[in-house]
mmCIF file as gemmi writes it, N, C-alpha and C atoms, coordinates in Angstrom:
data_model
loop_
_atom_site.group_PDB
_atom_site.id
_atom_site.type_symbol
_atom_site.label_atom_id
_atom_site.label_alt_id
_atom_site.label_comp_id
_atom_site.label_asym_id
_atom_site.label_entity_id
_atom_site.label_seq_id
_atom_site.pdbx_PDB_ins_code
_atom_site.Cartn_x
_atom_site.Cartn_y
_atom_site.Cartn_z
_atom_site.occupancy
_atom_site.B_iso_or_equiv
_atom_site.pdbx_formal_charge
_atom_site.auth_seq_id
_atom_site.auth_asym_id
_atom_site.pdbx_PDB_model_num
ATOM 1 N N . MET Axp A 1 ? -15.793 4.685 -7.157 1 0 ? 1 A 1
ATOM 2 C CA . MET Axp A 1 ? -15.557 4.765 -8.582 1 0 ? 1 A 1
ATOM 3 C C . MET Axp A 1 ? -14.347 3.9 -8.934 1 0 ? 1 A 1
ATOM 4 N N . THR Axp A 2 ? -14.399 3.213 -10.046 1 0 ? 2 A 1
ATOM 5 C CA . THR Axp A 2 ? -13.307 2.379 -10.524 1 0 ? 2 A 1
ATOM 6 C C . THR Axp A 2 ? -12.257 3.257 -11.181 1 0 ? 2 A 1
ATOM 7 N N . LYS Axp A 3 ? -11.033 3.159 -10.665 1 0 ? 3 A 1
ATOM 8 C CA . LYS Axp A 3 ? -9.968 4.032 -11.18 1 0 ? 3 A 1
ATOM 9 C C . LYS Axp A 3 ? -8.806 3.247 -11.802 1 0 ? 3 A 1
ATOM 10 N N . TYR Axp A 4 ? -8.595 2.017 -11.347 1 0 ? 4 A 1
ATOM 11 C CA . TYR Axp A 4 ? -7.419 1.261 -11.802 1 0 ? 4 A 1
ATOM 12 C C . TYR Axp A 4 ? -7.82 -0.047 -12.463 1 0 ? 4 A 1
ATOM 13 N N . SER Axp A 5 ? -7.011 -0.438 -13.441 1 0 ? 5 A 1
ATOM 14 C CA . SER Axp A 5 ? -7.164 -1.712 -14.106 1 0 ? 5 A 1
ATOM 15 C C . SER Axp A 5 ? -5.868 -2.477 -14.022 1 0 ? 5 A 1
ATOM 16 N N . MET Axp A 6 ? -5.942 -3.757 -13.702 1 0 ? 6 A 1
ATOM 17 C CA . MET Axp A 6 ? -4.755 -4.62 -13.716 1 0 ? 6 A 1
ATOM 18 C C . MET Axp A 6 ? -4.856 -5.462 -14.981 1 0 ? 6 A 1
ATOM 19 N N . ASP Axp A 7 ? -3.889 -5.299 -15.875 1 0 ? 7 A 1
ATOM 20 C CA . ASP Axp A 7 ? -3.897 -5.976 -17.166 1 0 ? 7 A 1
ATOM 21 C C . ASP Axp A 7 ? -2.701 -6.903 -17.289 1 0 ? 7 A 1
ATOM 22 N N . ILE Axp A 8 ? -2.871 -7.995 -18.018 1 0 ? 8 A 1
ATOM 23 C CA . ILE Axp A 8 ? -1.816 -8.98 -18.194 1 0 ? 8 A 1
ATOM 24 C C . ILE Axp A 8 ? -1.565 -9.17 -19.695 1 0 ? 8 A 1
ATOM 25 N N . LEU Axp A 9 ? -0.287 -9.324 -20.061 1 0 ? 9 A 1
ATOM 26 C CA . LEU Axp A 9 ? 0.106 -9.523 -21.453 1 0 ? 9 A 1
ATOM 27 C C . LEU Axp A 9 ? 0.348 -11.011 -21.695 1 0 ? 9 A 1
ATOM 28 N N . ASP Axp A 10 ? -0.412 -11.59 -22.602 1 0 ? 10 A 1
ATOM 29 C CA . ASP Axp A 10 ? -0.27 -12.994 -22.965 1 0 ? 10 A 1
ATOM 30 C C . ASP Axp A 10 ? 1.024 -13.187 -23.751 1 0 ? 10 A 1
ATOM 31 N N . ALA Axp A 11 ? 1.841 -14.135 -23.355 1 0 ? 11 A 1
ATOM 32 C CA . ALA Axp A 11 ? 3.139 -14.363 -23.974 1 0 ? 11 A 1
ATOM 33 C C . ALA Axp A 11 ? 3.018 -14.844 -25.421 1 0 ? 11 A 1
ATOM 34 N N . GLU Axp A 12 ? 1.974 -15.599 -25.746 1 0 ? 12 A 1
ATOM 35 C CA . GLU Axp A 12 ? 1.818 -16.126 -27.084 1 0 ? 12 A 1
ATOM 36 C C . GLU Axp A 12 ? 1.127 -15.157 -28.03 1 0 ? 12 A 1
ATOM 37 N N . THR Axp A 13 ? -0.003 -14.624 -27.613 1 0 ? 13 A 1
ATOM 38 C CA . THR Axp A 13 ? -0.799 -13.762 -28.5 1 0 ? 13 A 1
ATOM 39 C C . THR Axp A 13 ? -0.354 -12.308 -28.467 1 0 ? 13 A 1
ATOM 40 N N . ARG Axp A 14 ? 0.408 -11.91 -27.431 1 0 ? 14 A 1
ATOM 41 C CA . ARG Axp A 14 ? 0.847 -10.525 -27.246 1 0 ? 14 A 1
ATOM 42 C C . ARG Axp A 14 ? -0.315 -9.57 -27.086 1 0 ? 14 A 1
ATOM 43 N N . GLU Axp A 15 ? -1.436 -10.082 -26.56 1 0 ? 15 A 1
ATOM 44 C CA . GLU Axp A 15 ? -2.616 -9.254 -26.311 1 0 ? 15 A 1
ATOM 45 C C . GLU Axp A 15 ? -2.753 -8.984 -24.829 1 0 ? 15 A 1
ATOM 46 N N . TRP Axp A 16 ? -3.158 -7.756 -24.507 1 0 ? 16 A 1
ATOM 47 C CA . TRP Axp A 16 ? -3.41 -7.368 -23.121 1 0 ? 16 A 1
ATOM 48 C C . TRP Axp A 16 ? -4.823 -7.756 -22.761 1 0 ? 16 A 1
ATOM 49 N N . THR Axp A 17 ? -5.001 -8.306 -21.564 1 0 ? 17 A 1
ATOM 50 C CA . THR Axp A 17 ? -6.318 -8.689 -21.057 1 0 ? 17 A 1
ATOM 51 C C . THR Axp A 17 ? -6.483 -8.125 -19.656 1 0 ? 17 A 1
ATOM 52 N N . SER Axp A 18 ? -7.623 -7.539 -19.385 1 0 ? 18 A 1
ATOM 53 C CA . SER Axp A 18 ? -7.897 -6.969 -18.081 1 0 ? 18 A 1
ATOM 54 C C . SER Axp A 18 ? -8.201 -8.122 -17.1 1 0 ? 18 A 1
ATOM 55 N N . LEU Axp A 19 ? -7.483 -8.123 -15.961 1 0 ? 19 A 1
ATOM 56 C CA . LEU Axp A 19 ? -7.707 -9.126 -14.925 1 0 ? 19 A 1
ATOM 57 C C . LEU Axp A 19 ? -8.651 -8.648 -13.85 1 0 ? 19 A 1
ATOM 58 N N . ALA Axp A 20 ? -8.496 -7.375 -13.476 1 0 ? 20 A 1
ATOM 59 C CA . ALA Axp A 20 ? -9.277 -6.848 -12.348 1 0 ? 20 A 1
ATOM 60 C C . ALA Axp A 20 ? -9.4 -5.348 -12.45 1 0 ? 20 A 1
ATOM 61 N N . LEU Axp A 21 ? -10.459 -4.846 -11.843 1 0 ? 21 A 1
ATOM 62 C CA . LEU Axp A 21 ? -10.675 -3.405 -11.716 1 0 ? 21 A 1
ATOM 63 C C . LEU Axp A 21 ? -10.67 -3.056 -10.239 1 0 ? 21 A 1
ATOM 64 N N . PHE Axp A 22 ? -10.089 -1.913 -9.895 1 0 ? 22 A 1
ATOM 65 C CA . PHE Axp A 22 ? -9.97 -1.509 -8.505 1 0 ? 22 A 1
ATOM 66 C C . PHE Axp A 22 ? -10.524 -0.105 -8.299 1 0 ? 22 A 1
ATOM 67 N N . SER Axp A 23 ? -11.103 0.095 -7.142 1 0 ? 23 A 1
ATOM 68 C CA . SER Axp A 23 ? -11.665 1.39 -6.733 1 0 ? 23 A 1
ATOM 69 C C . SER Axp A 23 ? -10.544 2.38 -6.453 1 0 ? 23 A 1
ATOM 70 N N . ASP Axp A 24 ? -10.868 3.657 -6.564 1 0 ? 24 A 1
ATOM 71 C CA . ASP Axp A 24 ? -9.903 4.7 -6.234 1 0 ? 24 A 1
ATOM 72 C C . ASP Axp A 24 ? -9.668 4.775 -4.722 1 0 ? 24 A 1
ATOM 73 N N . ALA Axp A 25 ? -10.492 4.078 -3.953 1 0 ? 25 A 1
ATOM 74 C CA . ALA Axp A 25 ? -10.319 4.036 -2.499 1 0 ? 25 A 1
ATOM 75 C C . ALA Axp A 25 ? -9.112 3.18 -2.08 1 0 ? 25 A 1
ATOM 76 N N . LEU Axp A 26 ? -8.653 2.326 -2.978 1 0 ? 26 A 1
ATOM 77 C CA . LEU Axp A 26 ? -7.527 1.465 -2.702 1 0 ? 26 A 1
ATOM 78 C C . LEU Axp A 26 ? -6.234 2.14 -3.167 1 0 ? 26 A 1
ATOM 79 N N . PRO Axp A 27 ? -5.266 2.315 -2.277 1 0 ? 27 A 1
ATOM 80 C CA . PRO Axp A 27 ? -3.999 2.977 -2.65 1 0 ? 27 A 1
ATOM 81 C C . PRO Axp A 27 ? -3.23 2.195 -3.719 1 0 ? 27 A 1
ATOM 82 N N . GLU Axp A 28 ? -2.52 2.927 -4.561 1 0 ? 28 A 1
ATOM 83 C CA . GLU Axp A 28 ? -1.755 2.301 -5.641 1 0 ? 28 A 1
ATOM 84 C C . GLU Axp A 28 ? -0.763 1.271 -5.126 1 0 ? 28 A 1
ATOM 85 N N . ASP Axp A 29 ? -0.086 1.571 -4.025 1 0 ? 29 A 1
ATOM 86 C CA . ASP Axp A 29 ? 0.925 0.612 -3.515 1 0 ? 29 A 1
ATOM 87 C C . ASP Axp A 29 ? 0.293 -0.698 -3.058 1 0 ? 29 A 1
ATOM 88 N N . GLU Axp A 30 ? -0.952 -0.649 -2.603 1 0 ? 30 A 1
ATOM 89 C CA . GLU Axp A 30 ? -1.655 -1.887 -2.221 1 0 ? 30 A 1
ATOM 90 C C . GLU Axp A 30 ? -2.009 -2.725 -3.45 1 0 ? 30 A 1
ATOM 91 N N . ILE Axp A 31 ? -2.392 -2.049 -4.519 1 0 ? 31 A 1
ATOM 92 C CA . ILE Axp A 31 ? -2.7 -2.755 -5.761 1 0 ? 31 A 1
ATOM 93 C C . ILE Axp A 31 ? -1.448 -3.409 -6.329 1 0 ? 31 A 1
ATOM 94 N N . ILE Axp A 32 ? -0.341 -2.689 -6.282 1 0 ? 32 A 1
ATOM 95 C CA . ILE Axp A 32 ? 0.94 -3.235 -6.746 1 0 ? 32 A 1
ATOM 96 C C . ILE Axp A 32 ? 1.33 -4.444 -5.889 1 0 ? 32 A 1
ATOM 97 N N . GLY Axp A 33 ? 1.119 -4.355 -4.585 1 0 ? 33 A 1
ATOM 98 C CA . GLY Axp A 33 ? 1.397 -5.49 -3.705 1 0 ? 33 A 1
ATOM 99 C C . GLY Axp A 33 ? 0.581 -6.712 -4.066 1 0 ? 33 A 1
ATOM 100 N N . MET Axp A 34 ? -0.698 -6.497 -4.397 1 0 ? 34 A 1
ATOM 101 C CA . MET Axp A 34 ? -1.548 -7.615 -4.824 1 0 ? 34 A 1
ATOM 102 C C . MET Axp A 34 ? -1.045 -8.192 -6.141 1 0 ? 34 A 1
ATOM 103 N N . ALA Axp A 35 ? -0.635 -7.336 -7.051 1 0 ? 35 A 1
ATOM 104 C CA . ALA Axp A 35 ? -0.104 -7.803 -8.329 1 0 ? 35 A 1
ATOM 105 C C . ALA Axp A 35 ? 1.105 -8.694 -8.138 1 0 ? 35 A 1
ATOM 106 N N . LEU Axp A 36 ? 2.005 -8.264 -7.29 1 0 ? 36 A 1
ATOM 107 C CA . LEU Axp A 36 ? 3.201 -9.043 -7.037 1 0 ? 36 A 1
ATOM 108 C C . LEU Axp A 36 ? 2.871 -10.381 -6.365 1 0 ? 36 A 1
ATOM 109 N N . THR Axp A 37 ? 1.936 -10.362 -5.445 1 0 ? 37 A 1
ATOM 110 C CA . THR Axp A 37 ? 1.596 -11.547 -4.675 1 0 ? 37 A 1
ATOM 111 C C . THR Axp A 37 ? 0.764 -12.541 -5.477 1 0 ? 37 A 1
ATOM 112 N N . LEU Axp A 38 ? -0.223 -12.064 -6.202 1 0 ? 38 A 1
ATOM 113 C CA . LEU Axp A 38 ? -1.202 -12.959 -6.81 1 0 ? 38 A 1
ATOM 114 C C . LEU Axp A 38 ? -0.999 -13.281 -8.278 1 0 ? 38 A 1
ATOM 115 N N . TRP Axp A 39 ? -0.587 -12.309 -9.068 1 0 ? 39 A 1
ATOM 116 C CA . TRP Axp A 39 ? -0.626 -12.536 -10.505 1 0 ? 39 A 1
ATOM 117 C C . TRP Axp A 39 ? 0.691 -12.453 -11.237 1 0 ? 39 A 1
ATOM 118 N N . LEU Axp A 40 ? 1.767 -12.113 -10.575 1 0 ? 40 A 1
ATOM 119 C CA . LEU Axp A 40 ? 3.021 -11.907 -11.3 1 0 ? 40 A 1
ATOM 120 C C . LEU Axp A 40 ? 3.549 -13.203 -11.911 1 0 ? 40 A 1
ATOM 121 N N . ASP Axp A 41 ? 3.357 -14.335 -11.284 1 0 ? 41 A 1
ATOM 122 C CA . ASP Axp A 41 ? 3.862 -15.605 -11.787 1 0 ? 41 A 1
ATOM 123 C C . ASP Axp A 41 ? 2.811 -16.43 -12.505 1 0 ? 41 A 1
ATOM 124 N N . VAL Axp A 42 ? 1.871 -15.781 -13.147 1 0 ? 42 A 1
ATOM 125 C CA . VAL Axp A 42 ? 0.842 -16.491 -13.892 1 0 ? 42 A 1
ATOM 126 C C . VAL Axp A 42 ? 1.482 -17.153 -15.104 1 0 ? 42 A 1
ATOM 127 N N . SER Axp A 43 ? 1.224 -18.435 -15.283 1 0 ? 43 A 1
ATOM 128 C CA . SER Axp A 43 ? 1.785 -19.172 -16.413 1 0 ? 43 A 1
ATOM 129 C C . SER Axp A 43 ? 1.305 -18.565 -17.721 1 0 ? 43 A 1
ATOM 130 N N . GLY Axp A 44 ? 2.213 -18.345 -18.642 1 0 ? 44 A 1
ATOM 131 C CA . GLY Axp A 44 ? 1.868 -17.792 -19.949 1 0 ? 44 A 1
ATOM 132 C C . GLY Axp A 44 ? 1.797 -16.284 -19.983 1 0 ? 44 A 1
ATOM 133 N N . ALA Axp A 45 ? 2.083 -15.633 -18.86 1 0 ? 45 A 1
ATOM 134 C CA . ALA Axp A 45 ? 2.05 -14.174 -18.818 1 0 ? 45 A 1
ATOM 135 C C . ALA Axp A 45 ? 3.443 -13.634 -19.105 1 0 ? 45 A 1
ATOM 136 N N . ASP Axp A 46 ? 3.509 -12.615 -19.937 1 0 ? 46 A 1
ATOM 137 C CA . ASP Axp A 46 ? 4.773 -12.001 -20.273 1 0 ? 46 A 1
ATOM 138 C C . ASP Axp A 46 ? 4.976 -10.667 -19.526 1 0 ? 46 A 1
ATOM 139 N N . ASP Axp A 47 ? 3.885 -10.053 -19.127 1 0 ? 47 A 1
ATOM 140 C CA . ASP Axp A 47 ? 3.978 -8.771 -18.429 1 0 ? 47 A 1
ATOM 141 C C . ASP Axp A 47 ? 2.667 -8.526 -17.683 1 0 ? 47 A 1
ATOM 142 N N . LEU Axp A 48 ? 2.73 -7.616 -16.729 1 0 ? 48 A 1
ATOM 143 C CA . LEU Axp A 48 ? 1.571 -7.231 -15.916 1 0 ? 48 A 1
ATOM 144 C C . LEU Axp A 48 ? 1.667 -5.737 -15.695 1 0 ? 48 A 1
ATOM 145 N N . ALA Axp A 49 ? 0.534 -5.035 -15.808 1 0 ? 49 A 1
ATOM 146 C CA . ALA Axp A 49 ? 0.544 -3.581 -15.668 1 0 ? 49 A 1
ATOM 147 C C . ALA Axp A 49 ? -0.661 -3.12 -14.847 1 0 ? 49 A 1
ATOM 148 N N . ILE Axp A 50 ? -0.457 -2.056 -14.084 1 0 ? 50 A 1
ATOM 149 C CA . ILE Axp A 50 ? -1.53 -1.362 -13.385 1 0 ? 50 A 1
ATOM 150 C C . ILE Axp A 50 ? -1.739 -0.055 -14.139 1 0 ? 50 A 1
ATOM 151 N N . ILE Axp A 51 ? -2.946 0.194 -14.573 1 0 ? 51 A 1
ATOM 152 C CA . ILE Axp A 51 ? -3.245 1.364 -15.403 1 0 ? 51 A 1
ATOM 153 C C . ILE Axp A 51 ? -4.286 2.229 -14.732 1 0 ? 51 A 1
ATOM 154 N N . ASN Axp A 52 ? -4.043 3.537 -14.704 1 0 ? 52 A 1
ATOM 155 C CA . ASN Axp A 52 ? -5.036 4.494 -14.229 1 0 ? 52 A 1
ATOM 156 C C . ASN Axp A 52 ? -6.016 4.699 -15.364 1 0 ? 52 A 1
ATOM 157 N N . ILE Axp A 53 ? -7.245 4.239 -15.186 1 0 ? 53 A 1
ATOM 158 C CA . ILE Axp A 53 ? -8.26 4.27 -16.252 1 0 ? 53 A 1
ATOM 159 C C . ILE Axp A 53 ? -8.601 5.71 -16.654 1 0 ? 53 A 1
ATOM 160 N N . GLU Axp A 54 ? -8.59 6.613 -15.681 1 0 ? 54 A 1
ATOM 161 C CA . GLU Axp A 54 ? -8.992 7.996 -15.945 1 0 ? 54 A 1
ATOM 162 C C . GLU Axp A 54 ? -7.987 8.708 -16.859 1 0 ? 54 A 1
ATOM 163 N N . THR Axp A 55 ? -6.7 8.432 -16.668 1 0 ? 55 A 1
ATOM 164 C CA . THR Axp A 55 ? -5.666 9.153 -17.425 1 0 ? 55 A 1
ATOM 165 C C . THR Axp A 55 ? -5.008 8.301 -18.497 1 0 ? 55 A 1
ATOM 166 N N . GLY Axp A 56 ? -5.145 6.978 -18.41 1 0 ? 56 A 1
ATOM 167 C CA . GLY Axp A 56 ? -4.49 6.068 -19.33 1 0 ? 56 A 1
ATOM 168 C C . GLY Axp A 56 ? -3.022 5.837 -18.978 1 0 ? 56 A 1
ATOM 169 N N . GLU Axp A 57 ? -2.571 6.419 -17.879 1 0 ? 57 A 1
ATOM 170 C CA . GLU Axp A 57 ? -1.194 6.301 -17.439 1 0 ? 57 A 1
ATOM 171 C C . GLU Axp A 57 ? -0.905 4.906 -16.883 1 0 ? 57 A 1
ATOM 172 N N . VAL Axp A 58 ? 0.243 4.333 -17.25 1 0 ? 58 A 1
ATOM 173 C CA . VAL Axp A 58 ? 0.676 3.081 -16.654 1 0 ? 58 A 1
ATOM 174 C C . VAL Axp A 58 ? 1.328 3.441 -15.331 1 0 ? 58 A 1
ATOM 175 N N . VAL Axp A 59 ? 0.665 3.062 -14.225 1 0 ? 59 A 1
ATOM 176 C CA . VAL Axp A 59 ? 1.138 3.366 -12.881 1 0 ? 59 A 1
ATOM 177 C C . VAL Axp A 59 ? 2.311 2.491 -12.496 1 0 ? 59 A 1
ATOM 178 N N . TRP Axp A 60 ? 2.241 1.228 -12.899 1 0 ? 60 A 1
ATOM 179 C CA . TRP Axp A 60 ? 3.268 0.25 -12.55 1 0 ? 60 A 1
ATOM 180 C C . TRP Axp A 60 ? 3.304 -0.822 -13.64 1 0 ? 60 A 1
ATOM 181 N N . ASN Axp A 61 ? 4.495 -1.297 -13.941 1 0 ? 61 A 1
ATOM 182 C CA . ASN Axp A 61 ? 4.672 -2.305 -14.959 1 0 ? 61 A 1
ATOM 183 C C . ASN Axp A 61 ? 5.661 -3.337 -14.444 1 0 ? 61 A 1
ATOM 184 N N . ALA Axp A 62 ? 5.286 -4.604 -14.461 1 0 ? 62 A 1
ATOM 185 C CA . ALA Axp A 62 ? 6.135 -5.654 -13.916 1 0 ? 62 A 1
ATOM 186 C C . ALA Axp A 62 ? 7.454 -5.775 -14.671 1 0 ? 62 A 1
ATOM 187 N N . ALA Axp A 63 ? 7.431 -5.594 -15.965 1 0 ? 63 A 1
ATOM 188 C CA . ALA Axp A 63 ? 8.659 -5.741 -16.76 1 0 ? 63 A 1
ATOM 189 C C . ALA Axp A 63 ? 9.68 -4.652 -16.442 1 0 ? 63 A 1
ATOM 190 N N . ASN Axp A 64 ? 9.225 -3.509 -15.989 1 0 ? 64 A 1
ATOM 191 C CA . ASN Axp A 64 ? 10.112 -2.373 -15.724 1 0 ? 64 A 1
ATOM 192 C C . ASN Axp A 64 ? 10.358 -2.134 -14.239 1 0 ? 64 A 1
ATOM 193 N N . ARG Axp A 65 ? 9.916 -3.051 -13.393 1 0 ? 65 A 1
ATOM 194 C CA . ARG Axp A 65 ? 10.062 -2.818 -11.957 1 0 ? 65 A 1
ATOM 195 C C . ARG Axp A 65 ? 11.501 -3.036 -11.516 1 0 ? 65 A 1
ATOM 196 N N . GLU Axp A 66 ? 11.839 -2.407 -10.415 1 0 ? 66 A 1
ATOM 197 C CA . GLU Axp A 66 ? 13.166 -2.592 -9.838 1 0 ? 66 A 1
ATOM 198 C C . GLU Axp A 66 ? 13.01 -3.559 -8.667 1 0 ? 66 A 1
ATOM 199 N N . ASP Axp A 67 ? 13.701 -4.688 -8.779 1 0 ? 67 A 1
ATOM 200 C CA . ASP Axp A 67 ? 13.623 -5.683 -7.706 1 0 ? 67 A 1
ATOM 201 C C . ASP Axp A 67 ? 14.429 -5.239 -6.509 1 0 ? 67 A 1
ATOM 202 N N . ASP Axp A 68 ? 13.892 -5.523 -5.335 1 0 ? 68 A 1
ATOM 203 C CA . ASP Axp A 68 ? 14.63 -5.299 -4.117 1 0 ? 68 A 1
ATOM 204 C C . ASP Axp A 68 ? 15.692 -6.386 -3.998 1 0 ? 68 A 1
ATOM 205 N N . ASP Axp A 69 ? 16.763 -6.079 -3.316 1 0 ? 69 A 1
ATOM 206 C CA . ASP Axp A 69 ? 17.803 -7.083 -3.088 1 0 ? 69 A 1
ATOM 207 C C . ASP Axp A 69 ? 17.211 -8.192 -2.211 1 0 ? 69 A 1
ATOM 208 N N . PRO Axp A 70 ? 17.164 -9.431 -2.695 1 0 ? 70 A 1
ATOM 209 C CA . PRO Axp A 70 ? 16.536 -10.503 -1.922 1 0 ? 70 A 1
ATOM 210 C C . PRO Axp A 70 ? 17.255 -10.81 -0.604 1 0 ? 70 A 1
ATOM 211 N N . ASP Axp A 71 ? 18.525 -10.468 -0.495 1 0 ? 71 A 1
ATOM 212 C CA . ASP Axp A 71 ? 19.249 -10.754 0.755 1 0 ? 71 A 1
ATOM 213 C C . ASP Axp A 71 ? 19.107 -9.649 1.786 1 0 ? 71 A 1
ATOM 214 N N . TRP Axp A 72 ? 18.82 -8.426 1.387 1 0 ? 72 A 1
ATOM 215 C CA . TRP Axp A 72 ? 18.586 -7.243 2.209 1 0 ? 72 A 1
ATOM 216 C C . TRP Axp A 72 ? 19.317 -7.238 3.544 1 0 ? 72 A 1
ATOM 217 N N . GLY Axp A 73 ? 20.572 -7.724 3.528 1 0 ? 73 A 1
ATOM 218 C CA . GLY Axp A 73 ? 21.381 -7.7 4.748 1 0 ? 73 A 1
ATOM 219 C C . GLY Axp A 73 ? 21.169 -8.887 5.653 1 0 ? 73 A 1
ATOM 220 N N . TYR Axp A 74 ? 20.472 -9.907 5.197 1 0 ? 74 A 1
ATOM 221 C CA . TYR Axp A 74 ? 20.207 -11.097 6.001 1 0 ? 74 A 1
ATOM 222 C C . TYR Axp A 74 ? 21.496 -11.887 6.206 1 0 ? 74 A 1
ATOM 223 N N . ASN Axp A 75 ? 21.767 -12.258 7.417 1 0 ? 75 A 1
ATOM 224 C CA . ASN Axp A 75 ? 22.955 -13.037 7.77 1 0 ? 75 A 1
ATOM 225 C C . ASN Axp A 75 ? 22.5 -14.419 8.2 1 0 ? 75 A 1
ATOM 226 N N . GLU Axp A 76 ? 22.872 -15.453 7.442 1 0 ? 76 A 1
ATOM 227 C CA . GLU Axp A 76 ? 22.416 -16.818 7.734 1 0 ? 76 A 1
ATOM 228 C C . GLU Axp A 76 ? 22.973 -17.359 9.055 1 0 ? 76 A 1
ATOM 229 N N . ASP Axp A 77 ? 24.09 -16.795 9.508 1 0 ? 77 A 1
ATOM 230 C CA . ASP Axp A 77 ? 24.693 -17.264 10.763 1 0 ? 77 A 1
ATOM 231 C C . ASP Axp A 77 ? 23.979 -16.67 11.982 1 0 ? 77 A 1
ATOM 232 N N . MET Axp A 78 ? 23.148 -15.691 11.771 1 0 ? 78 A 1
ATOM 233 C CA . MET Axp A 78 ? 22.488 -15.008 12.868 1 0 ? 78 A 1
ATOM 234 C C . MET Axp A 78 ? 21.01 -15.384 12.837 1 0 ? 78 A 1
ATOM 235 N N . GLY Axp A 79 ? 20.484 -15.923 13.907 1 0 ? 79 A 1
ATOM 236 C CA . GLY Axp A 79 ? 19.089 -16.335 13.961 1 0 ? 79 A 1
ATOM 237 C C . GLY Axp A 79 ? 18.211 -15.344 14.691 1 0 ? 79 A 1
ATOM 238 N N . PHE Axp A 80 ? 16.94 -15.346 14.378 1 0 ? 80 A 1
ATOM 239 C CA . PHE Axp A 80 ? 15.99 -14.48 15.055 1 0 ? 80 A 1
ATOM 240 C C . PHE Axp A 80 ? 15.419 -15.213 16.245 1 0 ? 80 A 1
ATOM 241 N N . ASP Axp A 81 ? 15.467 -14.616 17.423 1 0 ? 81 A 1
ATOM 242 C CA . ASP Axp A 81 ? 14.916 -15.204 18.651 1 0 ? 81 A 1
ATOM 243 C C . ASP Axp A 81 ? 13.524 -14.607 18.866 1 0 ? 81 A 1
ATOM 244 N N . PRO Axp A 82 ? 12.451 -15.376 18.613 1 0 ? 82 A 1
ATOM 245 C CA . PRO Axp A 82 ? 11.105 -14.829 18.734 1 0 ? 82 A 1
ATOM 246 C C . PRO Axp A 82 ? 10.712 -14.506 20.173 1 0 ? 82 A 1
ATOM 247 N N . TYR Axp A 83 ? 11.358 -15.133 21.136 1 0 ? 83 A 1
ATOM 248 C CA . TYR Axp A 83 ? 11.019 -14.875 22.521 1 0 ? 83 A 1
ATOM 249 C C . TYR Axp A 83 ? 11.587 -13.529 23.002 1 0 ? 83 A 1
ATOM 250 N N . LEU Axp A 84 ? 12.791 -13.214 22.509 1 0 ? 84 A 1
ATOM 251 C CA . LEU Axp A 84 ? 13.397 -11.939 22.892 1 0 ? 84 A 1
ATOM 252 C C . LEU Axp A 84 ? 13.015 -10.828 21.913 1 0 ? 84 A 1
ATOM 253 N N . GLY Axp A 85 ? 12.586 -11.219 20.713 1 0 ? 85 A 1
ATOM 254 C CA . GLY Axp A 85 ? 12.176 -10.235 19.719 1 0 ? 85 A 1
ATOM 255 C C . GLY Axp A 85 ? 13.345 -9.555 19.036 1 0 ? 85 A 1
ATOM 256 N N . CYS Axp A 86 ? 14.472 -10.228 18.949 1 0 ? 86 A 1
ATOM 257 C CA . CYS Axp A 86 ? 15.633 -9.638 18.289 1 0 ? 86 A 1
ATOM 258 C C . CYS Axp A 86 ? 16.488 -10.754 17.709 1 0 ? 86 A 1
ATOM 259 N N . TYR Axp A 87 ? 17.466 -10.339 16.89 1 0 ? 87 A 1
ATOM 260 C CA . TYR Axp A 87 ? 18.41 -11.294 16.356 1 0 ? 87 A 1
ATOM 261 C C . TYR Axp A 87 ? 19.453 -11.648 17.424 1 0 ? 87 A 1
ATOM 262 N N . THR Axp A 88 ? 19.968 -12.865 17.397 1 0 ? 88 A 1
ATOM 263 C CA . THR Axp A 88 ? 20.859 -13.348 18.443 1 0 ? 88 A 1
ATOM 264 C C . THR Axp A 88 ? 22.103 -12.474 18.591 1 0 ? 88 A 1
ATOM 265 N N . ASP Axp A 89 ? 22.63 -11.937 17.519 1 0 ? 89 A 1
ATOM 266 C CA . ASP Axp A 89 ? 23.802 -11.062 17.619 1 0 ? 89 A 1
ATOM 267 C C . ASP Axp A 89 ? 23.45 -9.7 18.229 1 0 ? 89 A 1
ATOM 268 N N . ASP Axp A 90 ? 22.173 -9.317 18.209 1 0 ? 90 A 1
ATOM 269 C CA . ASP Axp A 90 ? 21.744 -8.02 18.723 1 0 ? 90 A 1
ATOM 270 C C . ASP Axp A 90 ? 21.197 -8.096 20.162 1 0 ? 90 A 1
ATOM 271 N N . CYS Axp A 91 ? 20.888 -9.281 20.652 1 0 ? 91 A 1
ATOM 272 C CA . CYS Axp A 91 ? 20.242 -9.419 21.975 1 0 ? 91 A 1
ATOM 273 C C . CYS Axp A 91 ? 21.231 -9.227 23.122 1 0 ? 91 A 1
């Protein structure tokens, strides 16, 4: 059964358009991941939302999301050693 709709807000017309429908078998966090990966940077888009079709609830909204810290503790002086499977300071 189709439970979720991914809708995009056009920056010029201010109209919402449905991009995709998703089954209830797909977890919400996976749909949000797809939204971030595939459609968030669509040219001319002002917003993106995941909506539960059954309840009308906005499950996720790009304009209101909380961004993760892009540096998340990454140290540029410390390299990852793929052969040892750890960072050089930790090996």
